[in-house]
BALOBA-1460 file (C-alpha; in Angstrom, 3 decimals):
// residues 197
<rec num="1" residu="m" x="-7.569" y="20.813" z="-21.551"/>
<rec num="2" residu="n" x="-6.390" y="23.859" z="-19.776"/>
<rec num="3" residu="d" x="-7.991" y="26.585" z="-22.019"/>
<rec num="4" residu="g" x="-10.061" y="28.100" z="-19.202"/>
<rec num="5" residu="q" x="-13.323" y="26.661" z="-20.462"/>
<rec num="6" residu="r" x="-15.780" y="24.848" z="-18.106"/>
<rec num="7" residu="r" x="-16.933" y="21.525" z="-19.211"/>
<rec num="8" residu="t" x="-19.459" y="18.937" z="-17.684"/>
<rec num="9" residu="v" x="-18.439" y="15.328" z="-17.981"/>
<rec num="10" residu="a" x="-20.997" y="12.707" z="-17.268"/>
<rec num="11" residu="f" x="-20.098" y="9.422" z="-15.701"/>
<rec num="12" residu="r" x="-21.694" y="6.502" z="-13.956"/>
<rec num="13" residu="i" x="-20.680" y="4.589" z="-10.846"/>
<rec num="14" residu="d" x="-21.702" y="0.990" z="-10.499"/>
<rec num="15" residu="d" x="-21.383" y="-1.449" z="-7.673"/>
<rec num="16" residu="k" x="-18.496" y="-3.844" z="-7.846"/>
<rec num="17" residu="a" x="-18.533" y="-7.356" z="-6.274"/>
<rec num="18" residu="y" x="-15.115" y="-8.279" z="-5.052"/>
<rec num="19" residu="e" x="-13.937" y="-11.886" z="-4.468"/>
<rec num="20" residu="t" x="-13.561" y="-13.429" z="-0.995"/>
<rec num="21" residu="q" x="-10.301" y="-14.577" z="0.407"/>
<rec num="22" residu="h" x="-9.777" y="-16.947" z="3.421"/>
<rec num="23" residu="i" x="-6.465" y="-16.853" z="5.163"/>
<rec num="24" residu="t" x="-5.367" y="-19.100" z="8.067"/>
<rec num="25" residu="l" x="-2.795" y="-17.719" z="10.447"/>
<rec num="26" residu="t" x="-0.994" y="-19.747" z="13.125"/>
<rec num="27" residu="d" x="-0.194" y="-16.621" z="15.076"/>
<rec num="28" residu="t" x="-3.689" y="-16.140" z="16.485"/>
<rec num="29" residu="r" x="-2.618" y="-12.604" z="18.062"/>
<rec num="30" residu="r" x="-2.533" y="-11.280" z="14.531"/>
<rec num="31" residu="v" x="-6.141" y="-12.218" z="14.326"/>
<rec num="32" residu="t" x="-7.384" y="-11.481" z="17.870"/>
<rec num="33" residu="p" x="-4.873" y="-9.124" z="19.421"/>
<rec num="34" residu="n" x="-4.506" y="-9.043" z="23.209"/>
<rec num="35" residu="a" x="-4.989" y="-5.895" z="25.282"/>
<rec num="36" residu="e" x="-1.325" y="-4.780" z="24.985"/>
<rec num="37" residu="d" x="-1.512" y="-5.341" z="21.250"/>
<rec num="38" residu="l" x="-4.699" y="-3.310" z="21.052"/>
<rec num="39" residu="e" x="-2.993" y="-0.271" z="22.815"/>
<rec num="40" residu="r" x="-0.140" y="-0.497" z="20.212"/>
<rec num="41" residu="i" x="-2.572" y="-0.755" z="17.282"/>
<rec num="42" residu="a" x="-4.410" y="2.403" z="18.497"/>
<rec num="43" residu="r" x="-1.295" y="4.323" z="18.760"/>
<rec num="44" residu="e" x="-0.173" y="3.164" z="15.400"/>
<rec num="45" residu="r" x="-3.530" y="3.883" z="13.694"/>
<rec num="46" residu="g" x="-2.907" y="7.684" z="14.329"/>
<rec num="47" residu="r" x="0.416" y="7.602" z="12.550"/>
<rec num="48" residu="i" x="-0.969" y="5.649" z="9.661"/>
<rec num="49" residu="q" x="-3.894" y="7.983" z="9.157"/>
<rec num="50" residu="a" x="-1.671" y="11.050" z="9.416"/>
<rec num="51" residu="a" x="0.675" y="9.736" z="6.753"/>
<rec num="52" residu="l" x="-2.078" y="8.642" z="4.346"/>
<rec num="53" residu="g" x="-3.870" y="12.009" z="4.767"/>
<rec num="54" residu="v" x="-0.839" y="14.075" z="3.768"/>
<rec num="55" residu="f" x="-1.568" y="16.788" z="1.141"/>
<rec num="56" residu="s" x="1.432" y="18.724" z="-0.144"/>
<rec num="57" residu="p" x="1.297" y="21.630" z="-2.679"/>
<rec num="58" residu="q" x="3.589" y="20.274" z="-5.302"/>
<rec num="59" residu="a" x="1.906" y="18.270" z="-8.062"/>
<rec num="60" residu="p" x="3.125" y="14.770" z="-8.884"/>
<rec num="61" residu="e" x="5.532" y="14.536" z="-11.773"/>
<rec num="62" residu="s" x="3.341" y="12.005" z="-13.374"/>
<rec num="63" residu="l" x="0.185" y="9.986" z="-12.349"/>
<rec num="64" residu="l" x="1.707" y="6.972" z="-14.096"/>
<rec num="65" residu="l" x="3.613" y="4.807" z="-11.649"/>
<rec num="66" residu="e" x="6.056" y="2.046" z="-12.147"/>
<rec num="67" residu="l" x="5.740" y="-1.243" z="-10.326"/>
<rec num="68" residu="p" x="7.701" y="-0.965" z="-7.091"/>
<rec num="69" residu="v" x="8.928" y="-4.607" z="-7.127"/>
<rec num="70" residu="a" x="9.248" y="-7.386" z="-9.674"/>
<rec num="71" residu="g" x="6.965" y="-10.305" z="-8.762"/>
<rec num="72" residu="r" x="3.521" y="-11.846" z="-9.215"/>
<rec num="73" residu="e" x="0.224" y="-10.340" z="-8.029"/>
<rec num="74" residu="s" x="-0.902" y="-12.587" z="-5.237"/>
<rec num="75" residu="s" x="-3.895" y="-10.558" z="-3.846"/>
<rec num="76" residu="p" x="-5.727" y="-7.788" z="-5.754"/>
<rec num="77" residu="f" x="-7.367" y="-4.688" z="-4.303"/>
<rec num="78" residu="g" x="-10.746" y="-5.080" z="-2.748"/>
<rec num="79" residu="l" x="-10.741" y="-8.665" z="-1.622"/>
<rec num="80" residu="r" x="-13.261" y="-9.407" z="1.171"/>
<rec num="81" residu="r" x="-10.956" y="-11.089" z="3.649"/>
<rec num="82" residu="y" x="-11.468" y="-13.659" z="6.389"/>
<rec num="83" residu="f" x="-8.692" y="-14.396" z="8.812"/>
<rec num="84" residu="n" x="-9.149" y="-17.722" z="10.531"/>
<rec num="85" residu="e" x="-12.768" y="-17.502" z="9.479"/>
<rec num="86" residu="q" x="-13.301" y="-14.101" z="10.979"/>
<rec num="87" residu="p" x="-14.304" y="-11.289" z="8.690"/>
<rec num="88" residu="r" x="-11.930" y="-8.330" z="8.434"/>
<rec num="89" residu="n" x="-11.783" y="-5.091" z="6.378"/>
<rec num="90" residu="p" x="-11.456" y="-5.409" z="2.570"/>
<rec num="91" residu="h" x="-7.925" y="-5.604" z="1.146"/>
<rec num="92" residu="s" x="-6.746" y="-2.023" z="0.619"/>
<rec num="93" residu="g" x="-3.829" y="-2.576" z="-1.573"/>
<rec num="94" residu="l" x="-2.177" y="-4.844" z="-4.145"/>
<rec num="95" residu="d" x="-0.004" y="-7.742" z="-2.930"/>
<rec num="96" residu="i" x="3.065" y="-8.661" z="-4.990"/>
<rec num="97" residu="a" x="4.716" y="-11.966" z="-4.153"/>
<rec num="98" residu="a" x="8.566" y="-11.990" z="-4.334"/>
<rec num="99" residu="a" x="11.464" y="-13.556" z="-2.635"/>
<rec num="100" residu="e" x="12.518" y="-12.157" z="0.734"/>
<rec num="101" residu="g" x="15.301" y="-9.451" z="0.079"/>
<rec num="102" residu="t" x="14.077" y="-8.547" z="-3.396"/>
<rec num="103" residu="p" x="14.632" y="-4.768" z="-3.809"/>
<rec num="104" residu="i" x="11.664" y="-2.344" z="-3.638"/>
<rec num="105" residu="q" x="11.956" y="0.844" z="-5.589"/>
<rec num="106" residu="a" x="10.015" y="4.172" z="-5.533"/>
<rec num="107" residu="p" x="7.475" y="4.105" z="-8.398"/>
<rec num="108" residu="a" x="7.871" y="7.896" z="-8.858"/>
<rec num="109" residu="s" x="9.671" y="10.637" z="-7.319"/>
<rec num="110" residu="a" x="8.547" y="11.307" z="-3.717"/>
<rec num="111" residu="r" x="9.365" y="12.501" z="-0.205"/>
<rec num="112" residu="v" x="9.521" y="9.984" z="2.591"/>
<rec num="113" residu="i" x="6.694" y="10.848" z="5.055"/>
<rec num="114" residu="d" x="7.265" y="8.156" z="7.649"/>
<rec num="115" residu="t" x="8.722" y="4.734" z="8.382"/>
<rec num="116" residu="g" x="8.280" y="2.246" z="11.222"/>
<rec num="117" residu="d" x="7.409" y="-1.249" z="12.417"/>
<rec num="118" residu="f" x="3.583" y="-1.571" z="12.811"/>
<rec num="119" residu="f" x="1.693" y="-4.512" z="14.387"/>
<rec num="120" residu="f" x="-0.318" y="-5.444" z="11.257"/>
<rec num="121" residu="n" x="1.760" y="-3.798" z="8.521"/>
<rec num="122" residu="g" x="5.231" y="-4.801" z="9.660"/>
<rec num="123" residu="n" x="8.091" y="-2.722" z="8.508"/>
<rec num="124" residu="t" x="6.381" y="0.123" z="6.504"/>
<rec num="125" residu="v" x="7.289" y="3.109" z="4.325"/>
<rec num="126" residu="f" x="4.949" y="5.999" z="3.322"/>
<rec num="127" residu="l" x="5.750" y="8.143" z="0.302"/>
<rec num="128" residu="d" x="4.363" y="11.521" z="-0.586"/>
<rec num="129" residu="h" x="4.077" y="12.125" z="-4.369"/>
<rec num="130" residu="g" x="2.314" y="15.499" z="-4.122"/>
<rec num="131" residu="h" x="-1.283" y="16.744" z="-4.239"/>
<rec num="132" residu="g" x="-2.782" y="14.064" z="-1.983"/>
<rec num="133" residu="l" x="-1.088" y="11.079" z="-3.790"/>
<rec num="134" residu="v" x="0.471" y="8.917" z="-1.190"/>
<rec num="135" residu="t" x="1.872" y="5.270" z="-1.434"/>
<rec num="136" residu="m" x="2.420" y="2.827" z="1.340"/>
<rec num="137" residu="y" x="4.781" y="-0.235" z="1.378"/>
<rec num="138" residu="c" x="4.183" y="-2.895" z="4.012"/>
<rec num="139" residu="h" x="5.878" y="-6.096" z="5.388"/>
<rec num="140" residu="l" x="9.380" y="-5.060" z="4.443"/>
<rec num="141" residu="h" x="12.363" y="-7.104" z="5.527"/>
<rec num="142" residu="e" x="14.528" y="-3.992" z="5.517"/>
<rec num="143" residu="i" x="13.851" y="-0.231" z="5.248"/>
<rec num="144" residu="t" x="16.625" y="1.739" z="3.573"/>
<rec num="145" residu="v" x="15.161" y="5.298" z="3.606"/>
<rec num="146" residu="e" x="14.461" y="7.843" z="6.393"/>
<rec num="147" residu="p" x="11.614" y="10.337" z="6.937"/>
<rec num="148" residu="g" x="12.213" y="13.610" z="4.973"/>
<rec num="149" residu="q" x="14.334" y="11.876" z="2.354"/>
<rec num="150" residu="i" x="13.774" y="13.013" z="-1.246"/>
<rec num="151" residu="l" x="13.618" y="10.067" z="-3.885"/>
<rec num="152" residu="r" x="13.684" y="9.862" z="-7.490"/>
<rec num="153" residu="q" x="11.820" y="7.170" z="-9.405"/>
<rec num="154" residu="g" x="13.714" y="3.973" z="-9.094"/>
<rec num="155" residu="d" x="15.403" y="4.777" z="-5.836"/>
<rec num="156" residu="r" x="15.519" y="1.763" z="-3.438"/>
<rec num="157" residu="i" x="13.367" y="2.117" z="-0.352"/>
<rec num="158" residu="g" x="13.811" y="-1.299" z="1.191"/>
<rec num="159" residu="t" x="13.432" y="-5.101" z="0.488"/>
<rec num="160" residu="v" x="10.561" y="-7.549" z="0.419"/>
<rec num="161" residu="g" x="9.867" y="-9.341" z="3.755"/>
<rec num="162" residu="k" x="7.107" y="-11.032" z="5.763"/>
<rec num="163" residu="t" x="6.908" y="-8.824" z="8.805"/>
<rec num="164" residu="g" x="3.577" y="-7.974" z="10.593"/>
<rec num="165" residu="r" x="0.547" y="-10.028" z="9.535"/>
<rec num="166" residu="a" x="1.892" y="-11.866" z="6.633"/>
<rec num="167" residu="t" x="1.816" y="-15.588" z="5.606"/>
<rec num="168" residu="g" x="4.903" y="-15.356" z="3.324"/>
<rec num="169" residu="p" x="7.248" y="-12.837" z="1.665"/>
<rec num="170" residu="h" x="5.446" y="-10.217" z="-0.297"/>
<rec num="171" residu="l" x="4.903" y="-6.425" z="-0.684"/>
<rec num="172" residu="h" x="1.584" y="-4.986" z="0.214"/>
<rec num="173" residu="w" x="1.454" y="-1.837" z="-1.963"/>
<rec num="174" residu="g" x="-1.284" y="0.800" z="-1.121"/>
<rec num="175" residu="v" x="-2.203" y="3.962" z="-2.814"/>
<rec num="176" residu="s" x="-4.203" y="6.847" z="-1.167"/>
<rec num="177" residu="l" x="-5.572" y="9.637" z="-3.248"/>
<rec num="178" residu="n" x="-6.878" y="12.549" z="-0.987"/>
<rec num="179" residu="d" x="-7.124" y="10.085" z="1.937"/>
<rec num="180" residu="a" x="-9.162" y="7.519" z="-0.009"/>
<rec num="181" residu="r" x="-7.732" y="4.021" z="-0.696"/>
<rec num="182" residu="v" x="-7.717" y="3.340" z="-4.367"/>
<rec num="183" residu="d" x="-6.574" y="0.335" z="-6.545"/>
<rec num="184" residu="p" x="-2.869" y="0.840" z="-7.390"/>
<rec num="185" residu="k" x="-3.590" y="-0.711" z="-10.838"/>
<rec num="186" residu="l" x="-5.357" y="2.514" z="-11.751"/>
<rec num="187" residu="f" x="-1.956" y="4.332" z="-11.746"/>
<rec num="188" residu="l" x="0.239" y="1.586" z="-13.154"/>
<rec num="189" residu="r" x="2.146" y="2.061" z="-16.430"/>
<rec num="190" residu="e" x="2.391" y="-1.678" z="-16.667"/>
<rec num="191" residu="e" x="0.441" y="-4.276" z="-14.575"/>
<rec num="192" residu="p" x="2.103" y="-7.085" z="-12.617"/>
<rec num="193" residu="v" x="1.944" y="-10.769" z="-13.782"/>
<rec num="194" residu="s" x="-1.257" y="-12.232" z="-12.439"/>
<rec num="195" residu="a" x="-1.006" y="-15.287" z="-10.120"/>
<rec num="196" residu="q" x="-3.395" y="-17.055" z="-12.477"/>
<rec num="197" residu="q" x="-1.141" y="-16.718" z="-15.586"/>
């Protein structure tokens, strides 16, 4: 409510146990990068952190987002991942499997923050929806937007691919709220079809 009254809302935070996922990659450099790769990854980390940390003054038109691509959920948020039996960071987004070339659309109105080809993420797009709500789209086959471009919900931003560290065509969709990675399903108007269904 926006009536000027202060309210206290109690809530409880519990631990959550995420599932474990084991992935085998034939390209071992995507698991254990060489010295040149590590230099590239360090350079790219700054760009990624800068994009995910954007806070712009305009408020999002809505906190309800549309699915950016039609497909099946292949990996949920939070999975504890092992690549070639080596532990890595938990999965920070939602993977949606779809055929290579499937169109990806902006889930809400946004400004394109940055685009590029990154070592792990492959072809990637970052969108600013306002007030610290930033979305990220990885492993694209094709990027069809440019930094600074203003998008409406449903505008095409690229196509599904398997660039970067990917075992097959899918979209890795990440959501950052005030520079904290959160489960994209918290913002979805309608959830994707689960791989188990």
